[in-house]
C-alpha positions, 0 to 999 in steps of 0.5 A, spaced: 499 498 500 504 505 497 500 510 492 501 516 493 494 520 495 491 527 497 487 528 502 479 529 499 476 536 500 470 536 499 468 543 499 460 542 496 458 550 497 465 553 494 462 548 488 468 542 488 467 536 486 465 531 490 472 526 492 472 519 488 470 513 493 472 506 493 468 500 496 470 496 500 468 488 500 470 482 503 466 476 503 464 468 505 457 464 503 454 471 503 448 469 497 443 471 501 444 479 501 450 480 496 445 482 491 443 487 495 447 490 498 451 492 492 444 495 490 444 499 495 452 501 495 450 503 487 444 506 488 447 512 492 446 519 492 453 522 491 455 526 485 463 522 485 464 516 482 464 510 485 468 503 484 467 497 488 470 491 490 468 485 491 474 480 494 471 473 495 473 468 500 472 460 498 465 460 499 460 453 499 455 457 496 452 462 490 457 468 491 462 468 486 456 467 482 453 473 484 458 477 484 461 475 477 453 476 474 454 483 479 460 485 475 459 483 468 452 487 470 454 494 471 462 496 470 463 500 477 463 492 480 469 487 481 473 482 484 479 479 487 481 474 491 482 472 498 483 465 499 484 465 505 478 465 505 479 471 512 476 479 512 483 482 514 486 478 509 480 481 504 480 488 506 486 489 505 487 486 498 481 489 497 483 496 499 490 495 495 485 494 488 482 499 489 485 506 487 480 513 489 483 517 495 476 515 500 474 508 502 467 505 505 466 499 507 461 495 508 460 487 509 456 482 504 449 483 509 450 491 511 444 495 507 447 502 506 441 508 507 441 511 501 445 518 503 449 514 506 457 515 503 455 522 501 454 523 508 461 520 510 464 524 506 461 531 508 462 530 516 470 528 514 470 534 511 467 538 517 471 534 522 478 533 519 477 524 522 481 519 519 475 514 519 468 516 521 461 511 522 455 510 526 450 506 527 448 498 526 442 497 526 439 489 527 434 488 522 431 481 522 427 478 517 423 473 522 421 472 529 428 469 531 431 475 527 426 482 530 429 477 537 437 478 536 436 485 533 432 488 539 438 485 544 443 488 539 440 495 540 438 495 547 443 498 551 442 491 556 445 487 551 450 491 549 452 495 554 454 504 551 456 501 544 454 507 541 454 504 534 449 499 536 444 503 541 446 510 537 447 516 541 450 524 541 456 525 535 463 526 536 469 522 538 469 514 539 473 508 540 472 505 534 465 505 529 462 500 526 464 499 519 468 505 517 469 510 511 477 512 511 481 517 507 486 512 504 492 515 506 491 513 515 489 507 512 496 507 507 499 510 513 498 504 518 499 498 513 492 496 514 488 492 517 492 486 522 490 479 517 492 476 524 485 479 527 481 474 523 476 478 529 475 485 532 480 487 526 475 492 526 477 496 533 485 493 533 486 498 527 481 504 530 486 503 536 493 504 532 489 510 528 488 514 534 495 513 538 498 515 531 494 522 533 488 521 529 481 522 529 476 516 529 468 520 530 461 518 531 455 519 528 448 517 528 447 521 522 451 515 517 447 508 519 446 501 516 442 495 515 445 490 519 442 483 518 442 478 524 444 471 524 439 467 525 439 462 529 441 461 537 448 457 535 449 462 529 448 468 534 453 464 539 459 462 534 459 470 533 459 472 539 463 467 542 470 469 536 468 477 538 470 476 545 475 471 544 478 477 539 477 482 544 482 479 549 487 477 544 486 485 542 486 487 550 493 483 551 496 485 544 494 494 546 495 493 553 490 498 556 485 497 552 480 494 555 475 497 560 469 495 565 465 495 560 469 489 557 469 486 563 462 485 565 460 478 561 465 474 563 464 477 570 457 474 569 460 469 567 464 467 573 458 470 577 453 465 574 458 458 575 460 459 582 452 461 584 450 454 580 456 451 584 454 453 591 447 452 590 448 444 588 453 442 593 453 448 598 446 452 600 441 454 595 442 460 596 447 460 591 443 459 585 441 467 587 446 468 582 444 465 576 436 467 578 437 474 579 441 474 572 435 471 569 430 477 571 434 482 569 434 479 562 427 477 563 425 485 565 431 488 560 427 484 554 420 488 555 423 495 553 427 491 549 421 488 545 416 494 545 411 493 539 415 486 536 411 480 536 410 476 541 413 470 539 420 475 537 418 479 544 419 471 548 424 470 544 428 476 546 431 473 552 434 468 550 437 472 544 440 476 550 443 470 554 446 468 548 450 474 547 452 475 553 454 468 556 458 466 548 462 472 548 464 472 556 465 465 555 470 467 549 473 472 553 475 466 559 477 462 554 483 466 549 488 461 547 494 466 550 498 462 545 493 466 539 495 472 542 503 472 542 502 469 535 499 476 534 504 480 538 509 477 536 507 480 528 507 487 531 510 493 526 512 498 530 507 504 530 508 509 525 510 516 527 503 520 525 502 524 519 505 531 519 499 537 518 
């Protein structure tokens, strides 16, 4: 990633041309939503030039076929290979194959709002940020997915993470997906390919350490399709917890109390069950209290949903909490050591 670029400086008020934008998409087994996701990109209300680079992992469904059809239908779409199937490797391959000064990350199951790119480019200019992002707006298509979406957008489900629950615009630790200045990605050497998960958080940490601003705005909105089953959701959140612990070991001092809540809950519940079964029934107060809190918290989260969806919110919440916590607690040190061994010296902050 050595291409020379200039910082985008759109100024609509002055009549300046909108900067060209590269959209990068790492995909794997995304036949269900890929066409719709690309359509939402191509239909953006944006005056500048646009290209889409799809990084194709070794899918086992019709993802490659659909990507080829999309490229045949519109010259702005093309694909590159991502033999490993790993998200950060696919992102880096797409960045390398793209050419424009603004880089927009989109996943194969994410749907951009119509003015997403135009708003993001404006925010880059207004804030001087290195990366801007917004709300990961989970939306389901059946009762289970509606339940997961409610859990993922509630504070009892994800704490105070603004990119899940919304909030005021401002500086942030990380944002969902991201719209970057290309020179920032090049300065950082792209995504760290060792981070199979949590690569966004890790990259944003490096950007902030180098003096860059990461900016959250509720004006930016991406519709997200939740995992379709309890098993898939559990796997997703177990991996989130596992890799968030790797980030904490890789970047010491990057952890906070919000991330420690799920593993603490797992330990407390397990201890309560053991004490309740072996010593005194009073031990069951802890898991019982947790279940009561989850059920109570699901009531406002499920407002307006069908009864079947509301009934499944506690299951979704418990799956998210327990899987994340278990993944964090069982994250192997050898995984962190492997990642730490790949550490590169942090680049010096860019001169202004």
